[in-house]
N, C-alpha and C positions, 0 to 999 in steps of 0.2 A: 550377427548384425549385418545389415546391408552395407556393402562397400560403397554404394553410391548414394548414401543417405543424404538428405537435404539437397538433392539435385533438383534443379528447375526442369520441369517437364519440357522436353524438346521433341516429342513425338508429333504425329500428324494431327492437325486441328484445322477447323474452318470457321469462318464467320457464321454466326447463328442465323442471320437473316438470309445469307446465301443458301445455306442448307435448307432453310424453311421454304424458299422458292423451289429448290430442286425436289423437295419432298412433295410439294403440291403438284409439281410436274409429273412425278412418278405416280401419284394418285390418278391423275387424268389419263396417263398412258395405260395403267392397269385396268381402269374402267373401260376405256375404249377397246382394249384387247379382248376383254371378256365379252363385251357387247358384240364386237365383230365376230368372235368365234361362235357365240350362241346363235346369231342371226343367220350365219352361213353353214351351220351344222345340220345340213339336210341329209347328208350321208356321212358315214364314218370317214374321217380324214385326219391324218397326223398333224397337219398344219392347224386345223381348228382346235384340236385337243391341246396342242402346245400353246396356242393363243389363250385358251381358257385357263389352263394350268399356270402358264407364265404370268398372266394378268392377275390371277388370284394370289400367287406368291409375291408379286410386286406390291399388291395392296397390303398384304400381311406385313411385308418388310417395311413399307413406308408408314403404315398405321401403328404398328406395335413395337417395332425394333428401333427404327431411326429416331423417334422422339426421345428415347432413353439417353441419347447422346447430348441433348441440349443442356447447357450449363450457364447460369447467370451469376456473375461475380460483382459484388459491390466493392468500393474502395476499402482497403484494410481488411479484406477477406482473402482466404486461400482455400485451395482444394488439394487434398492428397489423393493421388491416383494410384490404383492398384489394378493389375491385370491378373485375375484369378489368383489373388493372394500375393503376387510379386510386386514389390514397390517400383513404381515407374517415375516418381518425381512429384514435385509440388507445382501447382498451377497458380500463378499470381496475377495474371493479367485481368483487370476488371473489364466487364462488358458481357456481351451475349455471344457464346461460343458453342460449337458442336465438336465433340471428340468421339472416339471409338465408343459405341454404345455398350460394349462389353466391359468397359472399365468400371471398377468400383470407385466411388467418389466419397471421400470423407471431408466434411465441411469443418473449417476451423476459423475462428475470428482472431485477427491481429490487433484489435482495438484495445485501448487501455481500459482497465477495470479497477474499481475501488474495492477495498476491504476495510470495513470499520469494525475492528475486533472489539468485542465486549471486554470490559475490565476484568482482569484475573487477579487472584490473590497469590502473591509470591513473597519470599523473604529477601530483603535486601542484604547487602554485604554485612551489616551489623546484626542480622537476624531479626529485624523488625518486620512484622507482616504488613504489607502495603498492597493497595489496589492500583493496578497500572493497566492502561489500555493504549491502543495504537491505531493509526490509520495508515494504509499504504496504497500506492498506485502501482499496478503491475501490468505487464503485457507479455505476449509470446514473441520471442525473437524471430524475425523473418527467416534467418538462416539456421534455425534450430527447431523447425516445425516437426521434424521427424521424432524428436524426443518427446514433444508434447503429446503426440498422437500415439506413439508405439511404446514409449518407455514408462508411461503412467497408465495404470489400469483404470477402467471406467467404473467398476463397482465401488460404491461409497458406503458410508456407515449405515445407511438405512436399508441396505440390501442390494441385490442385483438390479440393475436398471438396463434398459435397452440402449444399444449403442447408437445414439443419435447425436446430432450436433449439440443440442441443448444438454443432453446428459454428459457428453464429453467435457463441455465447459463447466458443468456443475462439478464433475469429478476433479477438474483442475482447480476450481475454486475451493473445494474441500481440501485438496492437497496443500494449497497456499495457506489456508486457514490453520491447518495442523502444524505446518512448518513455522508459520508466523508465531503461533503460540509457544513453540519450543524455543525459537530465537529470542522472543521477548523475555521468557523466563531466564534464559542464559545471560542476557545482557543485564537484566534487573538484578541478578544475583552478584554481579561483579562490582556494583557501585552502591554507596550508601544513599539513603533518601536525601539527607542534607549533611553539612559538614560540622554539626554541633559537637560530634565526638571524634572528628578527624582533623587533619591539617587543612589549612586554608587553601592550599594549592591542590588538594585532592578533588578529582572530578566527582560530582554528585548528580543524582537524577533530577533534582529540583533546580540546581543552579547552572548546570552545563548542558542545556537542552540540545544545542547544536552539535556538540561533540558526541553526546549519547546517540542522537539520531543518525550520525554518520556511522557509528559503531553498529547500530541496529541494521542499517541498510546494507553494510558489508556482510554481516552474518546472514541476512536473508538471501542475498545474492549467492552466497556460498551454498546455502541449503537448496535453493530453487534452481540452481544451474542444471541439475540432473533432469529437470523437466523442460528445459529450454525457455525458462521464464526469467525475465529481467524486471527488477524492482526499480521503478522510476523515482519514487519518493517514499520514505518511511519516516514517521515521526510519532512521538508520544503525544497523545491528545487527552489523556486522563491520568492523574497522579494524586494519590491521597493515602493517608494511613488507613489501615483496616479498622472497622468500627470498634473492635474490642480494645484498641489502644489509642483511638483517635482523641478521646477526652484527655487522657494522660499527656499525650504529645502536645495537645493544644495548651495545657497548663505549662508545660515545659517551654513551649515557644513564647508564651506570655511572660514567663519568668526571664527568659533570655532577652526579650524586648525591654523589660523593665530594667534589667541590669545594664544593658547597652545604653538606655536613656540616662540612667543614673551616672554612668561613666562620663557621658557627654556633659551632664549638668555639673558634676564635680570638677571636671576639667575646665569648664568655662568659669565656674565660681572661683577656683584657685587663681586663674588668670586675672579675673577682675579684682580680687583682693590684693594681689601683688601690684597691679596697676594703681590701685587706690593708695597703698602705702608708699609706693615710689613717688606718686604725684604729690602727696602731702609733704614728703621729705624734700622733694625738689623745689616746691614753691614755698617751703618753710612756713607752712600754715600752722603746724603744731609740732612740737618735738615729743616723741614718744620713746619711752624706754622699752626694753625687751618684754617686760611683764605686760605693759599696756598694749604693745603690739600683738602679743598673744591673745589678749582679751578681745581686741578689735577683730583679729582674724577669726576667732571663735564666733563672735556675734555676726560678722558678715557672712560666714559660711552657713550659719543657721538660717539667716534671712534668705540667702540665695538658693539654698538646697531644700528649703522646706516645701512640702506639698501645698500648704495653704499660706495665705498672706500673713506675714508676721505683724504683731501688734507692738509697736515701739513704746518704750518707757522713757519719757523725757526727764533728764536729770537737771533740776533747776538750781542745784547748789554749785559749789566750786568744782574746779577740775579735779583737785585732789581732795577727796572726801574721806 
């Protein structure tokens, strides 16, 4: 491993427009030297030969070699510089520059990128098959460009690809996708889909999205650190039961909802019955013994807890029949 990895390039560089002016000047000097040598070459002379040869070399140098050193950087871009395979540092200054034309330059983007992972089928903590998907935002750390370029290989699943800027970023995207899949499976297996079969304080995928997203982001940063990648945000954007159990789980959820609603109805009905009996006794409207209190409670609970409106039967006789 290079001992000076992630170093900022501190070698010789020049403003690109300045070098462009000097290059044009060298073109003119080379052409003038060749013209002067040819026009005065009436007899063999070392000066004329040197003028012609020197002008030709100057033209070749300024036309074919010097232009290789020009480099244009946009904001949030970087260049990794190599000199015949030896790492020389990262170039981070945006603008138009000229450097040693014999430097190899690898382009890398520091901009944030999105990954919208397709839903995958996993088993939650209770063993239920679920479909879960995620979206994350990631970028390459400015001080860890070396890892992104040299610690992650460029071949991807579709086969060998040429080492270009686009292919390098595609390889990183593939690396992020694979590691994100693994992290998502790991996190999803640690928690239940919901808390129907667990304690009310237990974290679940459906009810504790913020906590689960924090766990997912932590796991992703641990996995992607080897590539110099930082996860800016990770969150679950799709969560559902797998199709083979979705219908059964829907009926279970409906049953849970009905039971919960019934509990509320019964709780309210009991409260209303108690209030009615206490109010009758307090205002001395009618005096009821325990047997008639029980009958009244039964009738009121039937009326209050029934799914349909009750049809009352009016007793036109005496109170004690």
